[in-house]
LOTIRO-607950 format. One record per atom (N, C-alpha, C, O): atom name; residue number from 1; residue in three letters; x, y, z. Coordinates in Angstrom, 2 decimals. Layout:
[lofi CA,NUM,ALA,[X,Y,Z]] ...
! end
This chain:
[lofi N,1,MET,[80.82,159.97,124.91]] [lofi CA,1,MET,[82.40,158.78,124.15]] [lofi C,1,MET,[81.61,157.44,123.62]] [lofi O,1,MET,[81.07,156.80,124.52]] [lofi N,2,SER,[81.49,157.02,122.50]] [lofi CA,2,SER,[81.27,155.60,122.33]] [lofi C,2,SER,[82.16,154.46,121.90]] [lofi O,2,SER,[82.27,154.05,120.75]] [lofi N,3,LEU,[82.54,154.17,122.57]] [lofi CA,3,LEU,[83.58,153.02,122.17]] [lofi C,3,LEU,[83.05,151.27,122.10]] [lofi O,3,LEU,[81.97,150.80,122.45]] [lofi N,4,PRO,[84.24,150.60,121.53]] [lofi CA,4,PRO,[83.76,148.93,121.99]] [lofi C,4,PRO,[83.97,148.59,123.07]] [lofi O,4,PRO,[84.94,148.95,123.73]] [lofi N,5,THR,[82.78,147.58,123.55]] [lofi CA,5,THR,[83.56,146.84,124.97]] [lofi C,5,THR,[84.37,145.58,124.75]] [lofi O,5,THR,[85.18,145.12,125.56]] [lofi N,6,PHE,[84.05,145.02,123.47]] [lofi CA,6,PHE,[84.90,144.21,123.39]] [lofi C,6,PHE,[85.80,144.39,121.78]] [lofi O,6,PHE,[85.32,145.27,121.07]] [lofi N,7,ILE,[86.65,143.87,121.36]] [lofi CA,7,ILE,[86.97,143.26,119.69]] [lofi C,7,ILE,[87.31,142.31,119.48]] [lofi O,7,ILE,[87.80,142.04,120.58]] [lofi N,8,VAL,[87.51,141.29,118.76]] [lofi CA,8,VAL,[87.10,140.25,118.13]] [lofi C,8,VAL,[88.60,140.65,117.30]] [lofi O,8,VAL,[88.56,141.29,116.25]] [lofi N,9,ILE,[89.79,140.23,117.85]] [lofi CA,9,ILE,[91.04,140.14,116.72]] [lofi C,9,ILE,[91.59,139.54,115.85]] [lofi O,9,ILE,[92.42,139.98,115.06]] [lofi N,10,GLY,[90.99,138.07,115.95]] [lofi CA,10,GLY,[90.56,137.55,114.93]] [lofi C,10,GLY,[91.59,135.77,114.85]] [lofi O,10,GLY,[91.29,134.85,115.61]] [lofi N,11,PRO,[92.47,135.69,114.03]] [lofi CA,11,PRO,[93.23,135.48,113.00]] [lofi C,11,PRO,[92.12,135.32,111.86]] [lofi O,11,PRO,[91.21,134.58,112.24]] [lofi N,12,GLY,[91.97,135.82,110.57]] [lofi CA,12,GLY,[91.24,135.33,109.78]] [lofi C,12,GLY,[90.91,133.62,109.08]] [lofi O,12,GLY,[91.96,133.08,108.74]] [lofi N,13,LYS,[90.32,133.22,108.96]] [lofi CA,13,LYS,[90.41,131.67,108.59]] [lofi C,13,LYS,[90.09,130.94,110.14]] [lofi O,13,LYS,[90.70,129.93,110.47]] [lofi N,14,THR,[89.13,131.53,111.00]] [lofi CA,14,THR,[89.22,131.22,111.71]] [lofi C,14,THR,[88.11,130.82,112.68]] [lofi O,14,THR,[88.12,130.53,113.87]] [lofi N,15,GLY,[86.99,130.93,111.63]] [lofi CA,15,GLY,[85.61,131.56,112.34]] [lofi C,15,GLY,[85.34,132.82,112.32]] [lofi O,15,GLY,[84.46,132.81,111.46]] [lofi N,16,THR,[85.42,133.68,112.57]] [lofi CA,16,THR,[85.56,134.82,112.43]] [lofi C,16,THR,[84.42,136.08,111.96]] [lofi O,16,THR,[84.18,137.21,112.38]] [lofi N,17,THR,[83.89,135.22,110.88]] [lofi CA,17,THR,[82.74,136.16,109.67]] [lofi C,17,THR,[82.04,135.15,110.29]] [lofi O,17,THR,[81.32,135.75,111.09]] [lofi N,18,TRP,[81.81,133.95,110.40]] [lofi CA,18,TRP,[81.06,132.98,111.55]] [lofi C,18,TRP,[80.31,133.79,112.77]] [lofi O,18,TRP,[79.14,134.09,112.95]] [lofi N,19,LEU,[81.22,133.95,113.35]] [lofi CA,19,LEU,[80.75,134.52,114.69]] [lofi C,19,LEU,[80.38,135.79,115.09]] [lofi O,19,LEU,[79.69,135.94,116.10]] [lofi N,20,TYR,[80.86,137.01,114.23]] [lofi CA,20,TYR,[80.28,138.12,112.99]] [lofi C,20,TYR,[79.00,137.85,113.23]] [lofi O,20,TYR,[78.32,138.25,114.18]] [lofi N,21,LYS,[78.68,137.09,112.25]] [lofi CA,21,LYS,[76.85,136.52,111.79]] [lofi C,21,LYS,[76.21,136.75,112.64]] [lofi O,21,LYS,[75.30,137.58,112.62]] [lofi N,22,CYS,[76.59,135.96,113.77]] [lofi CA,22,CYS,[75.72,135.53,114.92]] [lofi C,22,CYS,[75.47,136.57,115.46]] [lofi O,22,CYS,[74.30,136.94,115.59]] [lofi N,23,LEU,[76.67,137.42,115.97]] [lofi CA,23,LEU,[76.45,138.31,116.66]] [lofi C,23,LEU,[75.42,139.51,116.73]] [lofi O,23,LEU,[74.87,140.10,117.66]] [lofi N,24,LEU,[75.39,139.66,114.69]] [lofi CA,24,LEU,[74.25,140.51,114.61]] [lofi C,24,LEU,[73.16,139.80,114.51]] [lofi O,24,LEU,[72.29,140.47,113.94]] [lofi N,25,GLU,[72.83,138.87,114.76]] [lofi CA,25,GLU,[71.74,138.32,115.96]] [lofi C,25,GLU,[70.70,138.99,116.54]] [lofi O,25,GLU,[69.56,139.46,116.52]] [lofi N,26,HIS,[72.12,138.68,117.25]] [lofi CA,26,HIS,[71.83,138.63,118.80]] [lofi C,26,HIS,[71.18,140.66,118.99]] [lofi O,26,HIS,[71.56,141.58,118.27]] [lofi N,27,PRO,[70.24,140.75,120.08]] [lofi CA,27,PRO,[69.43,141.49,119.76]] [lofi C,27,PRO,[70.14,142.95,121.27]] [lofi O,27,PRO,[69.74,144.11,121.36]] [lofi N,28,GLU,[71.11,142.31,122.09]] [lofi CA,28,GLU,[71.72,143.10,122.40]] [lofi C,28,GLU,[72.82,143.29,122.87]] [lofi O,28,GLU,[73.06,143.50,124.06]] [lofi N,29,ILE,[73.88,143.23,121.64]] [lofi CA,29,ILE,[74.65,143.26,121.02]] [lofi C,29,ILE,[74.96,144.40,119.19]] [lofi O,29,ILE,[74.63,144.14,118.03]] [lofi N,30,GLY,[75.59,145.41,119.71]] [lofi CA,30,GLY,[75.72,145.95,118.74]] [lofi C,30,GLY,[76.64,145.88,118.48]] [lofi O,30,GLY,[77.60,145.89,119.26]] [lofi N,31,LEU,[76.73,145.75,116.62]] [lofi CA,31,LEU,[78.27,145.63,116.37]] [lofi C,31,LEU,[78.73,147.51,115.33]] [lofi O,31,LEU,[77.99,148.49,115.39]] [lofi N,32,ALA,[79.71,147.46,114.74]] [lofi CA,32,ALA,[80.64,148.15,114.05]] [lofi C,32,ALA,[79.45,148.18,113.04]] [lofi O,32,ALA,[79.03,147.23,112.39]] [lofi N,33,LYS,[78.71,150.22,113.03]] [lofi CA,33,LYS,[77.92,150.28,111.43]] [lofi C,33,LYS,[78.74,149.99,110.45]] [lofi O,33,LYS,[79.96,150.01,110.38]] [lofi N,34,GLY,[77.40,149.53,109.25]] [lofi CA,34,GLY,[77.80,148.98,108.03]] [lofi C,34,GLY,[79.36,148.34,107.84]] [lofi O,34,GLY,[79.76,148.48,106.68]] [lofi N,35,THR,[80.56,147.49,108.95]] [lofi CA,35,THR,[81.47,146.54,107.74]] [lofi C,35,THR,[81.72,146.10,109.27]] [lofi O,35,THR,[81.83,146.74,110.32]] [lofi N,36,LYS,[81.76,144.83,108.96]] [lofi CA,36,LYS,[83.03,143.81,110.21]] [lofi C,36,LYS,[84.39,144.10,110.86]] [lofi O,36,LYS,[84.90,143.56,111.84]] [lofi N,37,GLU,[84.92,145.19,109.99]] [lofi CA,37,GLU,[86.37,145.29,110.39]] [lofi C,37,GLU,[86.78,146.68,109.92]] [lofi O,37,GLU,[87.22,147.01,108.81]] [lofi N,38,THR,[86.50,147.55,111.22]] [lofi CA,38,THR,[87.19,149.02,110.78]] [lofi C,38,THR,[88.55,148.98,110.08]] [lofi O,38,THR,[88.92,149.65,109.12]] [lofi N,39,LEU,[89.29,147.93,110.85]] [lofi CA,39,LEU,[91.64,148.18,111.01]] [lofi C,39,LEU,[91.68,149.38,111.70]] [lofi O,39,LEU,[92.70,150.05,111.53]] [lofi N,40,PHE,[90.75,149.85,112.49]] [lofi CA,40,PHE,[91.64,151.30,112.67]] [lofi C,40,PHE,[92.30,151.10,113.85]] [lofi O,40,PHE,[92.18,152.15,114.48]] [lofi N,41,PHE,[92.86,150.38,114.41]] [lofi CA,41,PHE,[93.98,150.38,115.23]] [lofi C,41,PHE,[95.48,149.76,114.58]] [lofi O,41,PHE,[96.60,149.67,115.09]] [lofi N,42,ASN,[95.01,149.42,113.33]] [lofi CA,42,ASN,[96.15,149.06,112.62]] [lofi C,42,ASN,[95.50,149.64,111.22]] [lofi O,42,ASN,[94.28,149.56,111.33]] [lofi N,43,HIS,[95.87,150.18,109.98]] [lofi CA,43,HIS,[95.62,151.22,108.92]] [lofi C,43,HIS,[94.38,151.98,109.22]] [lofi O,43,HIS,[93.72,152.22,108.21]] [lofi N,44,ASN,[93.87,152.44,110.38]] [lofi CA,44,ASN,[92.79,153.89,109.97]] [lofi C,44,ASN,[93.46,154.60,111.37]] [lofi O,44,ASN,[92.51,155.09,111.97]] [lofi N,45,TYR,[94.07,154.72,111.73]] [lofi CA,45,TYR,[94.78,154.98,113.40]] [lofi C,45,TYR,[94.96,156.17,113.09]] [lofi O,45,TYR,[94.95,156.95,114.05]] [lofi N,46,GLU,[95.17,156.78,111.74]] [lofi CA,46,GLU,[95.49,158.39,111.60]] [lofi C,46,GLU,[94.71,158.78,111.16]] [lofi O,46,GLU,[94.88,159.62,110.27]] [lofi N,47,LYS,[93.54,158.40,111.52]] [lofi CA,47,LYS,[92.25,159.38,110.99]] [lofi C,47,LYS,[91.26,159.23,112.50]] [lofi O,47,LYS,[90.03,159.29,112.48]] [lofi N,48,GLY,[92.02,159.02,113.66]] [lofi CA,48,GLY,[92.31,159.49,114.78]] [lofi C,48,GLY,[90.66,158.50,115.44]] [lofi O,48,GLY,[89.93,157.86,114.68]] [lofi N,49,LEU,[90.43,158.65,117.09]] [lofi CA,49,LEU,[89.81,158.58,117.62]] [lofi C,49,LEU,[88.02,158.59,117.90]] [lofi O,49,LEU,[87.13,157.93,118.43]] [lofi N,50,ALA,[88.32,160.14,116.95]] [lofi CA,50,ALA,[86.64,160.88,116.59]] [lofi C,50,ALA,[86.02,159.94,115.40]] [lofi O,50,ALA,[84.82,159.65,115.47]] [lofi N,51,TRP,[87.15,159.27,113.86]] [lofi CA,51,TRP,[86.67,158.42,113.32]] [lofi C,51,TRP,[85.81,156.88,113.87]] [lofi O,51,TRP,[84.66,156.48,113.65]] [lofi N,52,TYR,[86.84,156.34,114.60]] [lofi CA,52,TYR,[86.87,155.31,115.39]] [lofi C,52,TYR,[85.02,155.08,115.88]] [lofi O,52,TYR,[84.08,154.39,115.50]] [lofi N,53,GLU,[85.29,156.14,116.91]] [lofi CA,53,GLU,[83.69,156.42,117.23]] [lofi C,53,GLU,[82.54,156.60,117.09]] [lofi O,53,GLU,[81.60,156.82,117.85]] [lofi N,54,ARG,[82.71,156.49,115.87]] [lofi CA,54,ARG,[81.08,157.23,115.09]] [lofi C,54,ARG,[80.67,155.72,113.97]] [lofi O,54,ARG,[79.97,155.80,112.96]] [lofi N,55,PHE,[81.31,154.49,114.47]] [lofi CA,55,PHE,[81.33,153.62,114.05]] [lofi C,55,PHE,[80.41,152.63,115.61]] [lofi O,55,PHE,[80.49,151.41,115.42]] [lofi N,56,PHE,[79.99,152.83,116.34]] [lofi CA,56,PHE,[79.42,152.67,117.40]] [lofi C,56,PHE,[78.79,153.51,118.05]] [lofi O,56,PHE,[78.58,153.26,119.24]] [lofi N,57,ASP,[78.10,155.21,117.26]] [lofi CA,57,ASP,[77.40,156.22,117.72]] [lofi C,57,ASP,[75.74,155.78,117.95]] [lofi O,57,ASP,[75.13,155.37,116.97]] [lofi N,58,GLY,[75.10,155.87,119.17]] [lofi CA,58,GLY,[73.35,155.59,119.37]] [lofi C,58,GLY,[73.25,154.46,119.70]] [lofi O,58,GLY,[72.18,153.94,119.39]] [lofi N,59,MET,[74.34,153.49,120.52]] [lofi CA,59,MET,[74.50,152.19,120.84]] [lofi C,59,MET,[74.01,152.36,122.24]] [lofi O,59,MET,[74.82,152.12,123.13]] [lofi N,60,THR,[73.15,152.63,122.48]] [lofi CA,60,THR,[73.13,152.75,123.85]] [lofi C,60,THR,[71.82,151.51,124.71]] [lofi O,60,THR,[71.68,151.15,125.88]] [lofi N,61,ASN,[71.19,151.22,123.65]] [lofi CA,61,ASN,[70.42,150.05,124.70]] [lofi C,61,ASN,[70.95,149.06,123.70]] [lofi O,61,ASN,[70.38,148.54,122.74]] [lofi N,62,VAL,[72.32,148.91,124.19]] [lofi CA,62,VAL,[72.26,147.04,124.17]] [lofi C,62,VAL,[73.52,146.93,125.32]] [lofi O,62,VAL,[74.21,147.79,125.87]] [lofi N,63,ARG,[73.45,145.51,125.38]] [lofi CA,63,ARG,[74.99,145.36,126.58]] [lofi C,63,ARG,[76.28,145.25,126.49]] [lofi O,63,ARG,[77.15,145.11,127.35]] [lofi N,64,ALA,[76.33,145.36,124.90]] [lofi CA,64,ALA,[77.69,145.11,124.36]] [lofi C,64,ALA,[77.95,145.26,123.23]] [lofi O,64,ALA,[77.49,144.46,122.41]] [lofi N,65,THR,[79.00,146.66,122.67]] [lofi CA,65,THR,[79.01,146.34,121.50]] [lofi C,65,THR,[80.62,146.51,121.21]] [lofi O,65,THR,[81.37,147.24,121.87]] [lofi N,66,GLY,[81.08,145.55,119.88]] [lofi CA,66,GLY,[82.49,145.60,119.74]] [lofi C,66,GLY,[82.37,145.53,117.99]] [lofi O,66,GLY,[81.35,145.80,117.35]] [lofi N,67,GLU,[83.73,145.08,117.42]] [lofi CA,67,GLU,[83.72,145.18,116.42]] [lofi C,67,GLU,[84.92,143.66,116.21]] [lofi O,67,GLU,[85.74,143.32,117.05]] [lofi N,68,ILE,[84.75,143.18,115.28]] [lofi CA,68,ILE,[85.61,142.61,114.51]] [lofi C,68,ILE,[86.77,142.92,113.59]] [lofi O,68,ILE,[86.31,143.14,112.46]] [lofi N,69,SER,[88.43,143.06,113.63]] [lofi CA,69,SER,[89.41,142.87,112.57]] [lofi C,69,SER,[90.04,141.65,112.81]] [lofi O,69,SER,[90.62,141.29,113.84]] [lofi N,70,ASN,[89.85,140.94,111.59]] [lofi CA,70,ASN,[91.03,140.12,112.13]] [lofi C,70,ASN,[92.81,140.76,112.03]] [lofi O,70,ASN,[93.62,140.31,112.83]] [lofi N,71,ASP,[93.07,141.41,111.40]] [lofi CA,71,ASP,[94.51,142.01,111.10]] [lofi C,71,ASP,[94.59,142.10,112.37]] [lofi O,71,ASP,[95.59,141.48,112.73]] [lofi N,72,TYR,[94.06,142.53,113.22]] [lofi CA,72,TYR,[94.73,142.63,114.43]] [lofi C,72,TYR,[95.51,141.81,115.16]] [lofi O,72,TYR,[96.31,142.02,116.07]] [lofi N,73,PHE,[95.17,140.85,114.62]] [lofi CA,73,PHE,[95.98,139.24,115.44]] [lofi C,73,PHE,[97.57,139.75,115.72]] [lofi O,73,PHE,[98.30,139.72,116.71]] [lofi N,74,PHE,[97.75,140.29,114.16]] [lofi CA,74,PHE,[98.90,139.74,113.74]] [lofi C,74,PHE,[99.74,141.31,113.98]] [lofi O,74,PHE,[100.86,141.18,114.47]] [lofi N,75,SER,[99.44,142.24,113.78]] [lofi CA,75,SER,[99.60,143.83,114.05]] [lofi C,75,SER,[100.76,144.01,115.10]] [lofi O,75,SER,[100.43,143.81,116.27]] [lofi N,76,GLU,[101.90,144.32,114.88]] [lofi CA,76,GLU,[102.93,144.62,115.84]] [lofi C,76,GLU,[102.04,146.32,116.75]] [lofi O,76,GLU,[102.08,146.16,117.97]] [lofi N,77,GLU,[101.51,147.39,116.45]] [lofi CA,77,GLU,[100.72,148.70,116.33]] [lofi C,77,GLU,[99.63,148.30,117.51]] [lofi O,77,GLU,[99.89,148.57,118.68]] [lofi N,78,ALA,[98.46,147.68,117.15]] [lofi CA,78,ALA,[97.35,147.20,117.85]] [lofi C,78,ALA,[97.74,147.21,119.25]] [lofi O,78,ALA,[97.66,148.09,120.11]] [lofi N,79,PRO,[98.08,146.31,119.26]] [lofi CA,79,PRO,[97.59,145.68,121.02]] [lofi C,79,PRO,[98.26,147.41,121.77]] [lofi O,79,PRO,[97.59,148.13,122.51]] [lofi N,80,ALA,[98.84,147.53,121.58]] [lofi CA,80,ALA,[99.07,148.84,122.54]] [lofi C,80,ALA,[98.09,150.08,122.37]] [lofi O,80,ALA,[97.85,150.67,123.42]] [lofi N,81,ARG,[97.67,150.41,121.58]] [lofi CA,81,ARG,[97.03,151.38,121.01]] [lofi C,81,ARG,[95.22,151.18,121.29]] [lofi O,81,ARG,[94.21,151.86,121.47]] [lofi N,82,ILE,[95.70,149.58,121.14]] [lofi CA,82,ILE,[93.75,149.52,121.91]] [lofi C,82,ILE,[93.58,149.63,123.45]] [lofi O,82,ILE,[92.65,150.01,124.16]] [lofi N,83,ALA,[94.84,149.14,123.71]] [lofi CA,83,ALA,[95.26,149.67,125.10]] [lofi C,83,ALA,[94.63,150.01,125.96]] [lofi O,83,ALA,[93.94,149.67,126.91]] [lofi N,84,ALA,[95.54,151.93,124.65]] [lofi CA,84,ALA,[95.70,153.45,125.23]] [lofi C,84,ALA,[94.09,153.77,125.19]] [lofi O,84,ALA,[93.44,154.32,126.07]] [lofi N,85,ALA,[93.71,153.37,124.14]] [lofi CA,85,ALA,[92.69,154.24,124.11]] [lofi C,85,ALA,[91.22,153.71,124.36]] [lofi O,85,ALA,[90.25,154.47,124.36]] [lofi N,86,ILE,[91.14,152.28,124.60]] [lofi CA,86,ILE,[90.22,151.55,125.11]] [lofi C,86,ILE,[90.28,150.42,126.77]] [lofi O,86,ILE,[89.66,149.39,127.05]] [lofi N,87,PRO,[91.36,151.23,127.59]] [lofi CA,87,PRO,[91.52,150.31,128.96]] [lofi C,87,PRO,[90.08,149.43,129.23]] [lofi O,87,PRO,[88.89,149.63,129.43]] [lofi N,88,GLY,[90.84,148.57,129.13]] [lofi CA,88,GLY,[89.63,146.96,129.92]] [lofi C,88,GLY,[88.64,146.59,128.68]] [lofi O,88,GLY,[87.58,145.99,128.88]] [lofi N,89,VAL,[88.91,146.83,127.92]] [lofi CA,89,VAL,[88.45,146.02,126.22]] [lofi C,89,VAL,[88.09,144.92,126.55]] [lofi O,89,VAL,[88.62,144.52,127.59]] [lofi N,90,LYS,[87.25,144.12,125.96]] [lofi CA,90,LYS,[87.86,142.64,126.54]] [lofi C,90,LYS,[88.12,141.87,124.82]] [lofi O,90,LYS,[87.32,141.69,123.90]] [lofi N,91,LEU,[89.27,141.62,124.93]] [lofi CA,91,LEU,[89.45,141.37,123.36]] [lofi C,91,LEU,[89.83,139.54,123.24]] [lofi O,91,LEU,[90.52,138.76,123.89]] [lofi N,92,ILE,[88.82,139.44,121.86]] [lofi CA,92,ILE,[88.75,137.97,121.90]] [lofi C,92,ILE,[89.24,137.60,120.09]] [lofi O,92,ILE,[89.39,138.21,119.04]] [lofi N,93,THR,[89.37,135.82,120.77]] [lofi CA,93,THR,[90.54,135.81,119.55]] [lofi C,93,THR,[90.09,134.19,119.32]] [lofi O,93,THR,[90.28,133.45,120.29]] [lofi N,94,MET,[89.52,133.64,118.15]] [lofi CA,94,MET,[89.57,132.94,117.31]] [lofi C,94,MET,[90.66,131.53,117.16]] [lofi O,94,MET,[91.77,131.75,116.68]] [lofi N,95,LEU,[90.43,130.63,117.41]] [lofi CA,95,LEU,[92.12,129.92,117.00]] [lofi C,95,LEU,[91.60,128.46,116.27]] [lofi O,95,LEU,[90.53,127.85,116.41]] [lofi N,96,ARG,[92.39,128.26,115.73]] [lofi CA,96,ARG,[91.78,126.62,114.70]] [lofi C,96,ARG,[93.43,126.47,114.39]] [lofi O,96,ARG,[94.45,127.15,114.39]] [lofi N,97,ASN,[92.87,124.75,114.07]] [lofi CA,97,ASN,[93.65,123.88,114.24]] [lofi C,97,ASN,[94.53,124.10,112.38]] [lofi O,97,ASN,[94.03,123.85,111.28]] [lofi N,98,PRO,[96.29,124.78,112.80]] [lofi CA,98,PRO,[96.21,125.04,111.61]] [lofi C,98,PRO,[96.28,124.47,110.11]] [lofi O,98,PRO,[96.18,125.00,109.01]] [lofi N,99,ILE,[96.44,123.41,110.47]] [lofi CA,99,ILE,[96.52,122.49,109.13]] [lofi C,99,ILE,[94.47,123.18,108.51]] [lofi O,99,ILE,[94.23,123.94,107.57]] [lofi N,100,ASP,[93.64,122.64,109.29]] [lofi CA,100,ASP,[92.63,123.22,109.05]] [lofi C,100,ASP,[92.76,124.80,108.37]] [lofi O,100,ASP,[92.47,124.76,107.17]] [lofi N,101,ARG,[93.02,125.73,108.69]] [lofi CA,101,ARG,[93.46,126.95,108.47]] [lofi C,101,ARG,[93.36,127.37,107.09]] [lofi O,101,ARG,[92.60,127.93,106.31]] [lofi N,102,ILE,[95.05,126.56,107.20]] [lofi CA,102,ILE,[95.82,126.58,106.17]] [lofi C,102,ILE,[94.81,126.07,104.48]] [lofi O,102,ILE,[94.68,126.78,103.48]] [lofi N,103,VAL,[94.30,124.75,104.71]] [lofi CA,103,VAL,[93.10,124.58,103.58]] [lofi C,103,VAL,[92.36,125.72,103.59]] [lofi O,103,VAL,[92.42,126.56,102.68]] [lofi N,104,SER,[91.50,125.84,104.78]] [lofi CA,104,SER,[90.76,127.03,104.08]] [lofi C,104,SER,[91.14,129.12,103.57]] [lofi O,104,SER,[90.55,130.04,102.99]] [lofi N,105,MET,[92.03,128.95,104.04]] [lofi CA,105,MET,[92.57,129.82,103.86]] [lofi C,105,MET,[93.48,129.08,101.90]] [lofi O,105,MET,[93.63,129.81,100.92]] [lofi N,106,TYR,[93.78,127.98,101.95]] [lofi CA,106,TYR,[93.55,127.88,100.17]] [lofi C,106,TYR,[92.42,127.91,99.02]] [lofi O,106,TYR,[92.38,128.27,97.84]] [lofi N,107,LYS,[91.31,127.21,100.17]] [lofi CA,107,LYS,[90.23,127.40,99.28]] [lofi C,107,LYS,[89.80,128.60,98.73]] [lofi O,107,LYS,[89.35,128.86,97.62]] [lofi N,108,PHE,[90.07,129.53,100.08]] [lofi CA,108,PHE,[89.00,130.60,99.96]] [lofi C,108,PHE,[89.95,131.83,98.76]] [lofi O,108,PHE,[89.52,132.79,98.13]] [lofi N,109,ASN,[91.41,131.21,98.87]] [lofi CA,109,ASN,[92.47,131.85,97.79]] [lofi C,109,ASN,[92.01,131.53,95.99]] [lofi O,109,ASN,[91.88,132.27,95.01]] [lofi N,110,ILE,[91.89,130.25,96.18]] [lofi CA,110,ILE,[90.68,129.76,94.91]] [lofi C,110,ILE,[89.71,130.48,94.58]] [lofi O,110,ILE,[89.71,131.36,93.72]] [lofi N,111,ARG,[88.80,130.10,95.29]] [lofi CA,111,ARG,[87.42,131.09,94.85]] [lofi C,111,ARG,[87.83,132.68,94.27]] [lofi O,111,ARG,[87.13,133.34,93.50]] [lofi N,112,ASN,[88.74,132.98,94.69]] [lofi CA,112,ASN,[89.40,134.73,94.74]] [lofi C,112,ASN,[90.28,134.80,93.76]] [lofi O,112,ASN,[91.06,135.74,93.88]] [lofi N,113,GLY,[90.40,134.18,92.90]] [lofi CA,113,GLY,[91.00,133.51,91.39]] [lofi C,113,GLY,[92.39,134.02,91.77]] [lofi O,113,GLY,[93.10,134.56,90.91]] [lofi N,114,ASN,[92.82,133.86,93.13]] [lofi CA,114,ASN,[94.35,133.76,93.45]] [lofi C,114,ASN,[94.79,132.80,93.25]] [lofi O,114,ASN,[95.98,132.61,93.46]] 
! end
């Protein structure tokens, strides 16, 4: 069974993409294959644990495996689901000055035409 040893739960606009890029460069850390956010524990839970495990298959030569899913921070279901599926997993969150976060979110939305 291949499951992560840590999960970055967000929230967005707090530096999680920067952290993701840094972790990608670390030779002893494996991140979910092909995506920054699996969104398993909130939006894809019905796909089953086997679906989630495939993101971490073959990561045997690393010291830690993980994923970053910003939406987990705001999810009512994700905490209990994470605890049930991966007891003892390390949860990491990043916090930012709320005003700076709002400004960043505003600029992000403008760049994306919202």
